[in-house]
mmCIF file as gemmi writes it, N, C-alpha and C atoms, coordinates in Angstrom:
data_model
loop_
_atom_site.group_PDB
_atom_site.id
_atom_site.type_symbol
_atom_site.label_atom_id
_atom_site.label_alt_id
_atom_site.label_comp_id
_atom_site.label_asym_id
_atom_site.label_entity_id
_atom_site.label_seq_id
_atom_site.pdbx_PDB_ins_code
_atom_site.Cartn_x
_atom_site.Cartn_y
_atom_site.Cartn_z
_atom_site.occupancy
_atom_site.B_iso_or_equiv
_atom_site.pdbx_formal_charge
_atom_site.auth_seq_id
_atom_site.auth_asym_id
_atom_site.pdbx_PDB_model_num
ATOM 1 N N . MET Axp A 1 ? 158.471 93.525 123.957 1 0 ? 1 A 1
ATOM 2 C CA . MET Axp A 1 ? 157.732 95.601 124.331 1 0 ? 1 A 1
ATOM 3 C C . MET Axp A 1 ? 157.838 95.353 125.964 1 0 ? 1 A 1
ATOM 4 N N . ASP Axp A 2 ? 158.418 95.966 126.932 1 0 ? 2 A 1
ATOM 5 C CA . ASP Axp A 2 ? 158.226 96.6 128.455 1 0 ? 2 A 1
ATOM 6 C C . ASP Axp A 2 ? 157.422 96.193 128.856 1 0 ? 2 A 1
ATOM 7 N N . THR Axp A 3 ? 156.506 95.11 129.431 1 0 ? 3 A 1
ATOM 8 C CA . THR Axp A 3 ? 155.324 95.05 130.605 1 0 ? 3 A 1
ATOM 9 C C . THR Axp A 3 ? 154.71 95.418 131.359 1 0 ? 3 A 1
ATOM 10 N N . ARG Axp A 4 ? 156.119 95.568 132.354 1 0 ? 4 A 1
ATOM 11 C CA . ARG Axp A 4 ? 156.903 95.544 133.673 1 0 ? 4 A 1
ATOM 12 C C . ARG Axp A 4 ? 155.459 96.749 134.337 1 0 ? 4 A 1
ATOM 13 N N . ASN Axp A 5 ? 155.015 96.95 135.596 1 0 ? 5 A 1
ATOM 14 C CA . ASN Axp A 5 ? 154.146 97.779 135.801 1 0 ? 5 A 1
ATOM 15 C C . ASN Axp A 5 ? 155.353 99.281 136.129 1 0 ? 5 A 1
ATOM 16 N N . LYS Axp A 6 ? 154.668 100.154 136.444 1 0 ? 6 A 1
ATOM 17 C CA . LYS Axp A 6 ? 155.069 101.39 136.541 1 0 ? 6 A 1
ATOM 18 C C . LYS Axp A 6 ? 156.481 101.32 137.674 1 0 ? 6 A 1
ATOM 19 N N . TYR Axp A 7 ? 155.447 100.687 139.066 1 0 ? 7 A 1
ATOM 20 C CA . TYR Axp A 7 ? 156.522 100.213 139.954 1 0 ? 7 A 1
ATOM 21 C C . TYR Axp A 7 ? 157.273 99.735 140.673 1 0 ? 7 A 1
ATOM 22 N N . GLU Axp A 8 ? 156.981 98.303 139.312 1 0 ? 8 A 1
ATOM 23 C CA . GLU Axp A 8 ? 158.293 97.255 138.935 1 0 ? 8 A 1
ATOM 24 C C . GLU Axp A 8 ? 159.59 98.505 138.487 1 0 ? 8 A 1
ATOM 25 N N . LYS Axp A 9 ? 159.144 99.603 137.388 1 0 ? 9 A 1
ATOM 26 C CA . LYS Axp A 9 ? 160.248 100.182 136.525 1 0 ? 9 A 1
ATOM 27 C C . LYS Axp A 9 ? 161.307 101.012 137.886 1 0 ? 9 A 1
ATOM 28 N N . SER Axp A 10 ? 160.487 101.52 138.737 1 0 ? 10 A 1
ATOM 29 C CA . SER Axp A 10 ? 160.406 102.127 139.773 1 0 ? 10 A 1
ATOM 30 C C . SER Axp A 10 ? 161.423 102.34 140.3 1 0 ? 10 A 1
ATOM 31 N N . ILE Axp A 11 ? 161.223 100.645 141.022 1 0 ? 11 A 1
ATOM 32 C CA . ILE Axp A 11 ? 162.039 99.799 142.021 1 0 ? 11 A 1
ATOM 33 C C . ILE Axp A 11 ? 163.598 99.403 141.492 1 0 ? 11 A 1
ATOM 34 N N . GLU Axp A 12 ? 163.314 99.299 140.073 1 0 ? 12 A 1
ATOM 35 C CA . GLU Axp A 12 ? 164.624 98.997 139.712 1 0 ? 12 A 1
ATOM 36 C C . GLU Axp A 12 ? 165.31 100.221 139.515 1 0 ? 12 A 1
ATOM 37 N N . HIS Axp A 13 ? 164.35 100.908 139.361 1 0 ? 13 A 1
ATOM 38 C CA . HIS Axp A 13 ? 165.578 102.52 139.172 1 0 ? 13 A 1
ATOM 39 C C . HIS Axp A 13 ? 166.28 102.647 140.615 1 0 ? 13 A 1
ATOM 40 N N . MET Axp A 14 ? 165.52 102.813 141.916 1 0 ? 14 A 1
ATOM 41 C CA . MET Axp A 14 ? 166.05 103.127 142.933 1 0 ? 14 A 1
ATOM 42 C C . MET Axp A 14 ? 166.903 102.042 142.776 1 0 ? 14 A 1
ATOM 43 N N . ASN Axp A 15 ? 167.405 100.932 142.795 1 0 ? 15 A 1
ATOM 44 C CA . ASN Axp A 15 ? 167.902 99.795 142.926 1 0 ? 15 A 1
ATOM 45 C C . ASN Axp A 15 ? 169.266 100.612 141.906 1 0 ? 15 A 1
ATOM 46 N N . GLU Axp A 16 ? 169.171 101.079 140.754 1 0 ? 16 A 1
ATOM 47 C CA . GLU Axp A 16 ? 170.791 101.098 140.004 1 0 ? 16 A 1
ATOM 48 C C . GLU Axp A 16 ? 171.516 102.389 141.125 1 0 ? 16 A 1
ATOM 49 N N . MET Axp A 17 ? 170.626 103.374 140.454 1 0 ? 17 A 1
ATOM 50 C CA . MET Axp A 17 ? 170.228 104.431 141.959 1 0 ? 17 A 1
ATOM 51 C C . MET Axp A 17 ? 171.043 104.458 142.673 1 0 ? 17 A 1
ATOM 52 N N . LEU Axp A 18 ? 171.319 103.741 143.91 1 0 ? 18 A 1
ATOM 53 C CA . LEU Axp A 18 ? 171.494 103.239 145.216 1 0 ? 18 A 1
ATOM 54 C C . LEU Axp A 18 ? 173.078 103.125 145.759 1 0 ? 18 A 1
ATOM 55 N N . PRO Axp A 19 ? 173.86 102.677 145.177 1 0 ? 19 A 1
ATOM 56 C CA . PRO Axp A 19 ? 175.544 103.619 145.036 1 0 ? 19 A 1
ATOM 57 C C . PRO Axp A 19 ? 175.884 104.098 144.793 1 0 ? 19 A 1
ATOM 58 N N . TYR Axp A 20 ? 175.009 105.493 143.949 1 0 ? 20 A 1
ATOM 59 C CA . TYR Axp A 20 ? 175.57 106.733 143.921 1 0 ? 20 A 1
ATOM 60 C C . TYR Axp A 20 ? 174.738 107.736 144.567 1 0 ? 20 A 1
ATOM 61 N N . VAL Axp A 21 ? 173.555 107.252 145.629 1 0 ? 21 A 1
ATOM 62 C CA . VAL Axp A 21 ? 172.97 107.537 146.557 1 0 ? 21 A 1
ATOM 63 C C . VAL Axp A 21 ? 173.504 107.733 147.773 1 0 ? 21 A 1
ATOM 64 N N . ILE Axp A 22 ? 174.146 106.116 147.869 1 0 ? 22 A 1
ATOM 65 C CA . ILE Axp A 22 ? 175.156 106.109 149.65 1 0 ? 22 A 1
ATOM 66 C C . ILE Axp A 22 ? 176.442 106.831 149.42 1 0 ? 22 A 1
ATOM 67 N N . GLN Axp A 23 ? 177.12 107.097 148.076 1 0 ? 23 A 1
ATOM 68 C CA . GLN Axp A 23 ? 178.299 108.352 147.573 1 0 ? 23 A 1
ATOM 69 C C . GLN Axp A 23 ? 177.577 109.614 147.653 1 0 ? 23 A 1
ATOM 70 N N . GLU Axp A 24 ? 176.81 110.243 147.996 1 0 ? 24 A 1
ATOM 71 C CA . GLU Axp A 24 ? 176.089 111.384 148.108 1 0 ? 24 A 1
ATOM 72 C C . GLU Axp A 24 ? 175.536 111.286 149.477 1 0 ? 24 A 1
ATOM 73 N N . TRP Axp A 25 ? 175.265 110.986 150.239 1 0 ? 25 A 1
ATOM 74 C CA . TRP Axp A 25 ? 174.739 110.55 151.452 1 0 ? 25 A 1
ATOM 75 C C . TRP Axp A 25 ? 176.323 110.894 152.45 1 0 ? 25 A 1
ATOM 76 N N . ASP Axp A 26 ? 177.303 109.648 151.954 1 0 ? 26 A 1
ATOM 77 C CA . ASP Axp A 26 ? 178.297 109.771 152.894 1 0 ? 26 A 1
ATOM 78 C C . ASP Axp A 26 ? 179.361 111.02 151.841 1 0 ? 26 A 1
ATOM 79 N N . VAL Axp A 27 ? 179.204 111.918 150.9 1 0 ? 27 A 1
ATOM 80 C CA . VAL Axp A 27 ? 179.435 113.237 151.035 1 0 ? 27 A 1
ATOM 81 C C . VAL Axp A 27 ? 178.399 114.208 152.052 1 0 ? 27 A 1
ATOM 82 N N . LYS Axp A 28 ? 177.848 114.539 151.789 1 0 ? 28 A 1
ATOM 83 C CA . LYS Axp A 28 ? 176.289 115.424 152.747 1 0 ? 28 A 1
ATOM 84 C C . LYS Axp A 28 ? 177.355 114.862 153.65 1 0 ? 28 A 1
ATOM 85 N N . ALA Axp A 29 ? 176.83 113.433 154.658 1 0 ? 29 A 1
ATOM 86 C CA . ALA Axp A 29 ? 177.165 113.64 155.981 1 0 ? 29 A 1
ATOM 87 C C . ALA Axp A 29 ? 179.4 114.044 156.678 1 0 ? 29 A 1
ATOM 88 N N . LYS Axp A 30 ? 179.629 114.246 155.679 1 0 ? 30 A 1
ATOM 89 C CA . LYS Axp A 30 ? 181.2 114.779 155.883 1 0 ? 30 A 1
ATOM 90 C C . LYS Axp A 30 ? 180.868 116.054 156.244 1 0 ? 30 A 1
ATOM 91 N N . PHE Axp A 31 ? 180.215 116.8 155.049 1 0 ? 31 A 1
ATOM 92 C CA . PHE Axp A 31 ? 180.605 118.651 154.881 1 0 ? 31 A 1
ATOM 93 C C . PHE Axp A 31 ? 179.842 118.456 156.519 1 0 ? 31 A 1
ATOM 94 N N . LEU Axp A 32 ? 178.199 118.301 156.003 1 0 ? 32 A 1
ATOM 95 C CA . LEU Axp A 32 ? 177.515 118.79 157.437 1 0 ? 32 A 1
ATOM 96 C C . LEU Axp A 32 ? 178.335 118.884 159.33 1 0 ? 32 A 1
ATOM 97 N N . LYS Axp A 33 ? 179.234 117.437 159.051 1 0 ? 33 A 1
ATOM 98 C CA . LYS Axp A 33 ? 180.255 117.322 160.677 1 0 ? 33 A 1
ATOM 99 C C . LYS Axp A 33 ? 180.89 118.697 160.438 1 0 ? 33 A 1
ATOM 100 N N . LYS Axp A 34 ? 182.063 119.428 159.437 1 0 ? 34 A 1
ATOM 101 C CA . LYS Axp A 34 ? 183.199 119.905 159.087 1 0 ? 34 A 1
ATOM 102 C C . LYS Axp A 34 ? 182.22 121.188 158.965 1 0 ? 34 A 1
ATOM 103 N N . LYS Axp A 35 ? 181.004 121.655 158.87 1 0 ? 35 A 1
ATOM 104 C CA . LYS Axp A 35 ? 180.025 122.434 159.141 1 0 ? 35 A 1
ATOM 105 C C . LYS Axp A 35 ? 180.512 122.657 160.79 1 0 ? 35 A 1
ATOM 106 N N . HIS Axp A 36 ? 179.477 122.185 161.153 1 0 ? 36 A 1
ATOM 107 C CA . HIS Axp A 36 ? 178.964 121.909 162.046 1 0 ? 36 A 1
ATOM 108 C C . HIS Axp A 36 ? 180.41 122.673 163.222 1 0 ? 36 A 1
ATOM 109 N N . ASP Axp A 37 ? 181.451 121.857 163.436 1 0 ? 37 A 1
ATOM 110 C CA . ASP Axp A 37 ? 181.984 121.788 163.626 1 0 ? 37 A 1
ATOM 111 C C . ASP Axp A 37 ? 183.369 123.192 163.934 1 0 ? 37 A 1
ATOM 112 N N . ARG Axp A 38 ? 183.526 123.289 162.894 1 0 ? 38 A 1
ATOM 113 C CA . ARG Axp A 38 ? 183.812 125.188 161.933 1 0 ? 38 A 1
ATOM 114 C C . ARG Axp A 38 ? 183.399 125.962 163.004 1 0 ? 38 A 1
ATOM 115 N N . LEU Axp A 39 ? 181.565 125.66 162.414 1 0 ? 39 A 1
ATOM 116 C CA . LEU Axp A 39 ? 180.801 126.202 163.54 1 0 ? 39 A 1
ATOM 117 C C . LEU Axp A 39 ? 181.509 126.786 164.877 1 0 ? 39 A 1
ATOM 118 N N . ILE Axp A 40 ? 181.352 125.341 165.601 1 0 ? 40 A 1
ATOM 119 C CA . ILE Axp A 40 ? 182.045 126.339 166.891 1 0 ? 40 A 1
ATOM 120 C C . ILE Axp A 40 ? 182.683 126.74 167.003 1 0 ? 40 A 1
ATOM 121 N N . ALA Axp A 41 ? 184.374 126.653 166.169 1 0 ? 41 A 1
ATOM 122 C CA . ALA Axp A 41 ? 185.355 127.177 165.978 1 0 ? 41 A 1
ATOM 123 C C . ALA Axp A 41 ? 185.121 128.31 165.856 1 0 ? 41 A 1
ATOM 124 N N . GLU Axp A 42 ? 184.858 128.712 165.369 1 0 ? 42 A 1
ATOM 125 C CA . GLU Axp A 42 ? 184.372 130.418 165.145 1 0 ? 42 A 1
ATOM 126 C C . GLU Axp A 42 ? 183.794 131.055 166.226 1 0 ? 42 A 1
ATOM 127 N N . GLY Axp A 43 ? 183.123 130.051 167.155 1 0 ? 43 A 1
ATOM 128 C CA . GLY Axp A 43 ? 182.698 130.352 168.352 1 0 ? 43 A 1
ATOM 129 C C . GLY Axp A 43 ? 181.076 130.516 169.01 1 0 ? 43 A 1
ATOM 130 N N . PHE Axp A 44 ? 181.063 129.859 167.408 1 0 ? 44 A 1
ATOM 131 C CA . PHE Axp A 44 ? 179.313 129.161 167.837 1 0 ? 44 A 1
ATOM 132 C C . PHE Axp A 44 ? 178.897 127.66 168.988 1 0 ? 44 A 1
ATOM 133 N N . THR Axp A 45 ? 178.213 128.472 170.143 1 0 ? 45 A 1
ATOM 134 C CA . THR Axp A 45 ? 176.887 127.492 170.936 1 0 ? 45 A 1
ATOM 135 C C . THR Axp A 45 ? 177.804 125.795 169.743 1 0 ? 45 A 1
ATOM 136 N N . GLU Axp A 46 ? 177.228 124.923 170.715 1 0 ? 46 A 1
ATOM 137 C CA . GLU Axp A 46 ? 177.043 124.231 170.557 1 0 ? 46 A 1
ATOM 138 C C . GLU Axp A 46 ? 175.533 123.869 169.708 1 0 ? 46 A 1
ATOM 139 N N . GLU Axp A 47 ? 174.983 124.183 170.324 1 0 ? 47 A 1
ATOM 140 C CA . GLU Axp A 47 ? 173.207 124.194 170.495 1 0 ? 47 A 1
ATOM 141 C C . GLU Axp A 47 ? 172.747 125.017 168.908 1 0 ? 47 A 1
ATOM 142 N N . GLN Axp A 48 ? 173.878 126.531 168.968 1 0 ? 48 A 1
ATOM 143 C CA . GLN Axp A 48 ? 173.969 126.997 167.552 1 0 ? 48 A 1
ATOM 144 C C . GLN Axp A 48 ? 173.825 126.318 166.435 1 0 ? 48 A 1
ATOM 145 N N . ALA Axp A 49 ? 175.49 126.358 166.628 1 0 ? 49 A 1
ATOM 146 C CA . ALA Axp A 49 ? 176.234 125.378 165.429 1 0 ? 49 A 1
ATOM 147 C C . ALA Axp A 49 ? 175.289 123.932 164.732 1 0 ? 49 A 1
ATOM 148 N N . LEU Axp A 50 ? 174.139 123.275 166.027 1 0 ? 50 A 1
ATOM 149 C CA . LEU Axp A 50 ? 173.788 122.204 165.419 1 0 ? 50 A 1
ATOM 150 C C . LEU Axp A 50 ? 172.049 122.858 164.894 1 0 ? 50 A 1
ATOM 151 N N . GLU Axp A 51 ? 171.308 123.779 165.311 1 0 ? 51 A 1
ATOM 152 C CA . GLU Axp A 51 ? 169.942 124.51 165.365 1 0 ? 51 A 1
ATOM 153 C C . GLU Axp A 51 ? 171.146 125.12 163.734 1 0 ? 51 A 1
ATOM 154 N N . ILE Axp A 52 ? 171.696 125.856 163.274 1 0 ? 52 A 1
ATOM 155 C CA . ILE Axp A 52 ? 172.174 125.983 162.004 1 0 ? 52 A 1
ATOM 156 C C . ILE Axp A 52 ? 172.633 124.888 160.951 1 0 ? 52 A 1
ATOM 157 N N . VAL Axp A 53 ? 172.993 123.625 161.058 1 0 ? 53 A 1
ATOM 158 C CA . VAL Axp A 53 ? 173.633 122.628 160.217 1 0 ? 53 A 1
ATOM 159 C C . VAL Axp A 53 ? 171.81 122.678 160.231 1 0 ? 53 A 1
ATOM 160 N N . LYS Axp A 54 ? 171.057 121.979 161.326 1 0 ? 54 A 1
ATOM 161 C CA . LYS Axp A 54 ? 169.473 121.439 161.036 1 0 ? 54 A 1
ATOM 162 C C . LYS Axp A 54 ? 168.679 122.236 160.071 1 0 ? 54 A 1
ATOM 163 N N . THR Axp A 55 ? 168.831 124.032 159.694 1 0 ? 55 A 1
ATOM 164 C CA . THR Axp A 55 ? 167.971 124.871 158.906 1 0 ? 55 A 1
ATOM 165 C C . THR Axp A 55 ? 168.682 125.266 158.411 1 0 ? 55 A 1
ATOM 166 N N . ARG Axp A 56 ? 169.586 124.975 157.506 1 0 ? 56 A 1
ATOM 167 C CA . ARG Axp A 56 ? 170.171 125.694 156.611 1 0 ? 56 A 1
ATOM 168 C C . ARG Axp A 56 ? 170.434 124.927 155.495 1 0 ? 56 A 1
ATOM 169 N N . PRO Axp A 57 ? 170.632 125.329 154.309 1 0 ? 57 A 1
ATOM 170 C CA . PRO Axp A 57 ? 170.867 124.482 153.763 1 0 ? 57 A 1
ATOM 171 C C . PRO Axp A 57 ? 172.306 123.511 153.473 1 0 ? 57 A 1
ATOM 172 N N . ILE Axp A 58 ? 172.03 122.05 153.023 1 0 ? 58 A 1
ATOM 173 C CA . ILE Axp A 58 ? 173.162 121.494 153.022 1 0 ? 58 A 1
ATOM 174 C C . ILE Axp A 58 ? 174.826 122.96 152.249 1 0 ? 58 A 1
ATOM 175 N N . PHE Axp A 59 ? 174.789 122.874 151.168 1 0 ? 59 A 1
ATOM 176 C CA . PHE Axp A 59 ? 175.168 123.715 150.116 1 0 ? 59 A 1
ATOM 177 C C . PHE Axp A 59 ? 174.724 125.367 150.48 1 0 ? 59 A 1
ATOM 178 N N . GLU Axp A 60 ? 175.121 126.175 150.854 1 0 ? 60 A 1
ATOM 179 C CA . GLU Axp A 60 ? 174.937 127.194 150.471 1 0 ? 60 A 1
ATOM 180 C C . GLU Axp A 60 ? 175.86 128.604 149.65 1 0 ? 60 A 1
């Protein structure tokens, strides 16, 4: 019988998932940088590109 409380189980689950979450962040960071750079290349200002990246979903 598992006598650990829900917090202990939650922490264990987070530790198991951490490598996958880090990989996800790496992919999202690369995508956001490319999106930002591409917006500028298409004629948006730095400020406009940053605002678009900040306010829009990562993948649309």
